[in-house]
C-alpha positions in Angstrom: -0.3 -0.1 -0.1 2.7 2.5 0.6 3.8 2.2 -2.8 0.5 4.3 -3.8 -0.5 6.2 -1.0 0.8 9.0 0.9 0.0 10.5 4.3 -1.1 13.5 2.7 -4.1 11.7 0.9 -5.3 9.3 -0.8 -4.6 8.1 -4.1 -6.6 8.2 -7.6 -6.5 4.6 -9.8 -6.4 6.2 -13.3 -9.1 3.7 -15.4 -7.9 3.4 -19.0 -10.2 1.6 -21.3 -9.9 1.4 -25.3 -10.6 -0.8 -27.9 -7.2 -0.7 -29.2 -3.8 -2.0 -28.1 -1.9 1.3 -29.4 -4.4 3.9 -28.0 -4.7 2.1 -24.6 -0.3 2.6 -25.0 -0.8 6.0 -25.5 -3.3 6.7 -22.7 -1.3 4.6 -19.9 1.8 6.6 -20.7 0.1 9.8 -21.0 -1.5 8.8 -17.4 1.7 8.1 -15.9 3.1 11.7 -17.4 0.4 13.1 -15.6 1.1 11.8 -12.4 -1.0 8.5 -11.9 0.3 6.7 -9.2 -2.3 3.8 -9.7 -3.8 2.9 -13.3 -6.6 0.3 -13.9 -6.3 -1.4 -17.1 -9.8 -2.6 -18.4 -8.9 -5.5 -20.7 -12.5 -6.1 -21.3 -12.6 -2.8 -23.6 -9.9 -4.5 -26.0 -11.6 -5.9 -29.4 -8.4 -8.2 -29.4 -6.9 -10.7 -27.1 -4.8 -8.9 -24.9 -0.8 -8.7 -25.8 0.1 -8.2 -22.4 3.9 -7.9 -23.6 2.6 -4.7 -25.2 0.4 -3.4 -22.2 3.3 -4.0 -19.9 6.5 -3.6 -21.7 6.6 0.5 -19.7 4.9 0.5 -16.8 4.7 4.1 -15.0 3.4 3.1 -12.2 1.7 0.2 -10.6 -1.3 -1.5 -12.4 -4.4 -3.1 -11.8 -5.8 -6.0 -14.3 -9.6 -5.8 -14.6 -11.9 -8.2 -16.8 -15.5 -6.9 -16.3 -18.6 -8.6 -16.6 -21.6 -6.6 -18.6 -24.0 -7.1 -15.5 -20.9 -5.3 -13.4 -20.7 -2.3 -15.8 -18.5 -4.0 -18.0 -18.1 -5.1 -21.7 -16.8 -8.4 -21.5 -18.7 -10.8 -23.8 -17.1 -14.0 -24.0 -17.5 -16.9 -21.4 -17.0 -16.6 -17.6 -14.6 -19.3 -17.9 -12.6 -17.7 -20.7 -13.0 -14.6 -18.3 -10.8 -16.8 -15.8 -8.6 -17.6 -18.4 -7.9 -14.6 -19.2 -7.7 -13.0 -15.4 -5.1 -15.8 -14.7 -2.9 -15.0 -17.7 -3.2 -11.1 -16.7 -2.0 -12.5 -13.3 1.0 -14.3 -14.3 2.0 -11.8 -17.2 2.7 -9.1 -14.6 0.4 -7.0 -13.5 0.8 -5.4 -9.9 -2.8 -5.8 -8.7 -5.9 -7.9 -10.2 -9.4 -7.2 -9.5 -12.0 -10.2 -8.8 -15.6 -10.2 -8.0 -16.3 -11.5 -4.4 -18.2 -14.7 -6.3 -15.1 -15.9 -8.5 -12.2 -14.8 -6.0 -12.1 -17.6 -3.7 -11.4 -19.6 -7.5 -8.3 -17.8 -8.2 -5.4 -18.4 -5.9 -2.7 -15.9 -5.2 0.4 -15.8 -7.4 3.3 -14.4 -5.9 3.2 -11.0 -4.6 0.3 -9.8 -6.8 -2.4 -7.7 -4.7 -5.9 -8.7 -4.7 -8.8 -6.4 -4.9 -12.3 -8.2 -4.2 -15.4 -6.2 -5.6 -18.5 -5.8 -5.9 -21.2 -3.9 -8.3 -24.8 -3.7 -8.1 -26.0 -1.2 -10.9 -29.3 -1.2 -9.8 -29.1 -0.2 -5.7 -27.7 -0.7 -2.5 -29.3 -4.1 -1.5 -30.7 -4.4 1.7 -27.7 -7.2 2.9 -25.1 -4.9 1.9 -23.4 -5.1 5.2 -23.3 -8.8 5.1 -21.9 -8.6 1.6 -19.3 -6.7 3.2 -18.5 -8.8 6.1 -18.2 -11.5 4.2 -16.0 -9.8 1.3 -13.8 -9.0 4.4 -13.4 -12.2 4.9 -12.3 -13.3 1.7 -8.1 -13.4 0.7 -7.5 -9.7 -0.9 -5.8 -6.9 0.2 -8.6 -3.9 -0.6 -12.0 -4.4 -0.5 -14.5 -2.5 -3.2 -18.3 -2.2 -3.3 -19.7 0.3 -6.3 -23.6 0.2 -6.0 -25.9 2.9 -7.1 -27.2 5.5 -5.3 -30.9 6.4 -5.3 -30.7 9.2 -2.3 -28.0 11.6 -1.5 -28.0 10.1 1.9 -26.9 7.1 0.6 -23.3 9.0 0.0 -23.3 9.1 4.5 -23.8 5.5 4.8 -20.9 4.7 2.3 -18.5 6.7 4.3 -19.2 5.2 7.1 -18.8 1.6 5.8 -15.6 2.7 4.5 -14.8 4.3 8.2 -15.6 1.2 9.6 -14.1 -1.4 7.6 -11.7 -4.1 9.2 -10.0 -4.1 5.4 -9.2 -1.0 3.3 -12.6 -0.4 1.4 -12.9 1.7 -1.7 -16.4 2.3 -1.5 -18.4 4.1 -4.5 -21.7 5.4 -4.6 -22.6 5.4 -8.6 -24.5 8.2 -10.3 -25.0 11.6 -10.0 -26.3 11.4 -6.2 -23.3 9.8 -5.4 -20.6 11.9 -6.9 -19.6 12.7 -3.2 -18.5 9.5 -2.3 -15.7 9.6 -5.0 -14.5 13.0 -3.4 -14.8 12.2 0.3 -13.9 8.8 0.5 -10.2 9.5 1.0 -11.1 11.4 3.5 -13.1 8.6 5.3 -9.9 6.4 5.0 -10.4 4.7 1.2 -7.1 3.3 -0.2 -8.0 5.2 -3.1 -10.4 6.0 -5.3 -11.4 5.8 -9.1 -11.2 8.1 -12.1 -11.5 8.1 -16.3 -8.6 9.1 -17.5 -10.5 10.5 -21.3 -13.1 13.1 -20.5 -15.2 11.1 -23.2 -15.4 8.0 -21.7 -16.6 7.9 -18.2 -16.4 3.7 -17.1 -19.1 4.1 -14.8 -22.2 6.6 -13.6 -21.0 9.6 -11.9 -17.3 9.1 -12.3 -14.9 11.8 -12.3 -12.3 12.8 -14.7 -8.3 12.1 -13.5 -8.3 16.0 -14.5 -11.1 17.0 -12.1 -10.3 15.2 -9.2 -6.6 16.9 -9.3 -7.0 20.0 -10.3 -10.7 20.8 -8.9 -10.9 18.5 -5.8 -7.3 18.2 -5.1 -7.9 14.5 -4.1 -4.6 13.7 -3.1 -4.6 16.4 -0.4 -7.7 15.5 1.1 -7.0 13.8 4.5 -9.0 13.3 7.7 -8.7 16.9 9.2 -10.0 18.4 5.6 -12.9 20.6 6.1 -15.9 20.3 4.0 -17.8 22.8 2.4 -20.3 22.1 -0.6 -23.2 23.1 -3.2 -26.7 21.8 -3.0 -29.0 21.6 -6.2 -30.5 20.2 -8.7 -29.0 20.2 -11.1 -25.6 20.7 -9.6 -23.3 18.8 -11.8 -23.0 22.3 -14.1 -21.9 24.4 -11.4 -18.8 26.6 -11.3 -18.7 26.6 -7.4 -16.0 23.5 -6.9 -14.2 25.2 -9.5 -13.8 28.7 -7.8 -13.8 27.7 -3.9 -11.7 25.0 -4.4 -9.0 27.2 -6.1 -9.3 29.7 -3.5 -8.7 27.3 -0.7 -5.2 26.5 -2.5 -4.5 30.2 -2.9 -4.7 30.8 0.5 -3.5 27.1 1.7 -6.6 26.1 3.6 -7.2 22.6 3.7 -10.5 22.1 2.7 -12.7 20.8 0.0 -15.9 21.8 -2.2 -18.4 19.1 -3.3 -21.0 19.2 -5.2 -24.1 17.6 -3.9 -27.9 16.9 -5.9 -30.6 17.1 -3.5 -34.0 16.6 -5.3 -36.9 18.7 -4.3 -38.1 18.1 -0.9 -35.2 16.6 0.4 -33.3 19.1 2.0 -34.0 19.1 5.4 -33.3 15.3 5.7 -30.4 15.9 3.8 -28.9 18.9 6.2 -29.7 16.2 9.1 -27.7 13.2 7.8 -24.7 14.8 6.4 -23.9 16.3 10.2 -22.2 13.3 10.5 -19.4 14.0 7.4 -19.8 17.1 8.8 -19.9 19.6 6.1 -19.5 23.4 7.8 -21.1 25.0 5.4 -23.3 25.2 1.8 -23.7 27.3 -1.0 -27.5 26.7 -2.1 -28.9 26.8 -5.3 -31.9 26.2 -7.2 -34.2 24.8 -6.0 -33.9 25.2 -2.1 -33.6 29.0 -1.8 -36.8 29.1 -0.5 -36.4 26.0 1.8 -33.3 26.8 3.2 -34.6 30.3 4.4 -37.2 28.4 6.4 -34.1 26.3 8.6 -34.2 27.1 12.2 -31.2 29.4 13.2 -29.6 32.9 12.8 -30.8 34.9 9.6 -29.3 37.9 8.2 -31.6 40.8 7.4 -31.6 39.9 4.0 -32.9 36.8 4.1 -35.5 37.8 6.5 -36.6 40.2 4.2 -36.8 38.2 0.9 -37.2 34.9 2.6 -34.3 32.8 0.3 -31.1 31.9 1.4 -28.1 30.6 -0.5 -25.6 30.1 2.0 -25.6 28.1 5.5 -22.8 28.0 7.7 -22.9 25.6 10.9 -22.2 27.4 14.3 -23.1 26.3 17.7 -27.3 26.7 17.4 -27.3 25.0 14.1 -27.4 27.3 10.8 -26.3 30.7 10.1 -28.5 31.5 7.0 -27.3 34.3 4.6 -28.0 35.8 1.1 -25.4 36.7 -1.0 -27.2 37.2 -4.1 -28.3 40.3 -2.8 -25.4 42.1 -1.9 -23.3 40.9 -5.0 -26.1 42.5 -7.2 -25.6 46.0 -5.5 -21.8 45.7 -5.6 -21.9 44.6 -9.1 -23.6 47.7 -10.3 -22.3 50.1 -7.9 -18.5 49.3 -9.0 -19.4 49.4 -12.8 -21.2 52.6 -12.1 -18.5 54.3 -9.8 -15.5 56.5 -11.5 -13.5 55.1 -8.9 -13.5 53.2 -5.6 -13.2 56.8 -3.7 -16.2 57.8 -5.4 -19.1 55.3 -5.1 -22.1 55.6 -7.1 -25.3 56.6 -6.0 -27.9 54.1 -7.2 -31.0 55.9 -6.1 -30.4 58.6 -8.8 -30.9 55.5 -11.3 -34.1 54.2 -12.8 -33.8 50.3 -13.9 -35.8 48.3 -16.1 -35.4 44.4 -15.0 -36.2 42.0 -17.4 -37.5 38.7 -16.1 -39.1 37.8 -12.7 -37.5 34.6 -11.4 -34.9 33.8 -8.4 -31.8 36.4 -10.0 -34.7 39.2 -11.1 -35.5 38.7 -7.2 -32.6 39.2 -5.9 -31.3 42.1 -8.4 -34.9 43.9 -7.7 -34.2 43.5 -3.7 -30.3 44.7 -4.3 -31.6 48.0 -6.1 -34.6 48.4 -4.0 -32.9 48.9 -0.7 -30.1 51.1 -2.8 -33.6 53.4 -3.1 -33.5 52.7 -7.2 -36.7 53.3 -8.8 -37.2 49.6 -10.5 -39.8 48.7 -13.4 -40.2 44.8 -13.6 -41.2 43.3 -17.3 -42.2 39.6 -17.7 -43.3 37.7 -20.4 -45.9 36.6 -17.4 -47.8 39.4 -16.1 -48.8 37.5 -13.0 -45.2 36.9 -11.7 -44.1 40.4 -12.6 -46.8 41.9 -10.3 -46.1 39.3 -7.4 -42.4 40.4 -7.3 -43.7 44.5 -7.9 -45.5 44.3 -5.1 -42.7 42.2 -2.9 -40.0 44.8 -3.6 -42.2 47.9 -4.1 -41.5 48.5 -7.5 -43.5 49.3 -10.9 -44.3 46.6 -13.9 -44.0 47.1 -17.2 -45.9 44.9 -19.6 -43.5 42.8 -21.4 -45.1 44.0 -25.0 -44.1 47.8 -23.9 -40.5 47.1 -22.6 -39.1 49.0 -25.4 -41.1 52.3 -24.6 -40.2 52.1 -20.6 -37.4 55.4 -19.8 -34.6 54.4 -18.0 -30.9 54.8 -17.9 -30.2 51.2 -16.7 -31.6 48.0 -18.6 -30.9 44.4 -16.1 -31.5 41.0 -18.0 -32.8 38.5 -15.7 -34.1 36.1 -18.4 -32.5 33.2 -20.1 -33.0 34.6 -23.4 -29.1 34.6 -25.0 -28.1 31.7 -23.0 -26.3 28.7 -24.4 -27.4 27.3 -26.6 -29.5 29.6 -27.6 -27.4 32.5 -28.0 -28.5 33.8 -31.1 -31.5 35.3 -28.9 -31.5 38.7 -27.0 -34.5 40.0 -24.9 -34.5 43.4 -26.6 -34.1 44.8 -30.1 -30.9 46.6 -30.7 -32.7 49.8 -31.4 -33.4 50.4 -27.3 -29.6 50.1 -26.9 -28.8 53.9 -26.7 -25.5 55.5 -26.3 -24.7 55.3 -22.3 -27.2 53.1 -21.6 -26.0 51.0 -18.7 -26.8 47.3 -19.5 -26.2 44.7 -16.9 -26.4 41.0 -18.5 -26.8 38.3 -15.6 -26.2 35.7 -17.8 -22.3 34.3 -18.2 -22.9 31.5 -20.0 -21.5 32.7 -22.6 -20.3 35.9 -21.1 -20.7 37.8 -24.4 -23.9 36.9 -25.3 -25.5 38.5 -28.5 -27.4 41.3 -25.8 -23.8 42.1 -24.7 -22.3 42.6 -28.4 -25.4 44.6 -29.6 -25.1 47.1 -26.2 -20.9 47.5 -27.1 -21.7 47.9 -30.4 -24.1 50.7 -29.7 -21.7 52.6 -26.9 -24.0 51.3 -23.8 -22.0 51.0 -20.7 -21.9 46.8 -20.2 -21.8 44.6 -16.7 -21.9 40.8 -17.5 -22.9 38.4 -15.4 -19.7 37.2 -14.5 -19.1 39.7 -12.0 -22.3 39.2 -10.0 -21.5 35.4 -9.6 -17.6 35.9 -8.8 -19.1 38.5 -5.8 -21.6 36.3 -4.4 -19.1 33.5 -4.5 -16.5 35.6 -2.7 -19.1 36.5 -0.3 -19.5 32.9 0.5 -16.0 32.3 0.8 -15.7 35.0 3.3 -19.0 33.5 5.6 -17.0 30.2 5.5 -13.4 30.9 5.9 -13.6 34.2 7.9 -10.8 35.1 5.3 -10.9 37.6 2.4 -11.6 36.2 -0.7 -9.0 36.3 -3.9 -11.5 38.1 -6.1 -9.2 38.6 -8.8 -8.3 34.5 -8.8 -12.0 33.7 -8.9 -12.7 36.0 -11.9 -9.5 34.3 -13.8 -10.9 30.9 -12.8 -14.4 31.7 -14.0 -13.3 33.2 -17.6 -10.8 30.5 -18.2 -14.0 27.5 -17.6 -16.1 29.6 -19.7 -14.1 29.6 -22.5 -14.5 27.9 -25.0 -17.1 25.9 -23.3 -20.2 27.0 -21.8 -21.3 25.9 -18.6 -25.2 26.8 -17.0 -25.2 29.4 -14.4 -26.1 29.1 -10.9 -30.0 30.6 -11.3 
């Protein structure tokens, strides 16, 4: 074990699976160059019989031989007898490790110093007798136990982490699927000897498996250990979120031993999720759709914004439960004020402005509250008039019908709709004729950052603010609540802009 783990954290096992020997060899060597300390070679992917001489000619690190059956998530199409023969040949050929399922490991004897993984896969569920299965596997002749089961609830991750922590043998415990992604990131913190990651982004080997690059560059898995503080983002969907990227990068920038994890939590499951994850524990959460309103109802200390708008996007654990905050509203005000201020010494007075807000969803709500609190005159236009009226009543603003939005007199135009967002990037919420020189245009979309509205506004000499600034500012305020440290704002901006170019990722809502 010492050859592939360190005292600082756990190891990433890079999974390589290609149909051609040449491509398999290339990816094995490339994984080694990128720092892989353990590689699983998926022999069941090969279209031809394995040539062990070619595959093992240059081993950049210890390698695992795996021939996975179709019911276990593999591609093996031959007979079971042929598979066992192939596994025995791989062991004799010089692989350092071999993966043997719990129902066959007793029929394959040990050979020299080849280490053994006893594995169990269930693509449907976590069976009721999983503890019995685990106990039986621990009695088998193996160096590491591997259990990969399918999560149906986010709280299944807590159960798996507990199983890892209390296992009498080293256990790689994985909850497959999007609901179980956190188990892949937090397993090492609980004591798992390694986790699995795909080498090729285009070829995920199991549901919910992250890539080697993401595990190293986003989550810094090899630095996660038992003392690592855990934070995360709660949402549904959540796989698109840029929050793990910028928070984890910021932790590294300031030398903080922490990891920030995505948690997909379906609507209605937030209270149970928070209760169960106290066992990890998770010290703080960013909250996005569809949970902001539910989060605001949790017992705890509410800041003035949460109390006023009944929506929370930040939860911080304290002695009395939760501290509930909303960073969307101050981030919106700070972004607009900074964009309109001639310099830091002369902050803009927002009450001198009239803003037309397009949309009545979550972002529009935050911006409307922010501007209303600053004393600005606000007008709301939305395709569904009733939603605009409800938001206007809540914020003390006026309403304009969507069809009349081009006739509204204002000096600030703020788009809080999804019009122009990836992949519909050839659309704009207003006709370009409404974009007069000097008009302040705030585009809250940042996927892409340069929407058609932004491009047309710049071409017509408007003053333009993109959604990147508000997103980064709300994240920075969360970071400061989490850590008590000043956020590296420019690092966050750089990380977001690099992530958005050239691939667009959906915003936080």
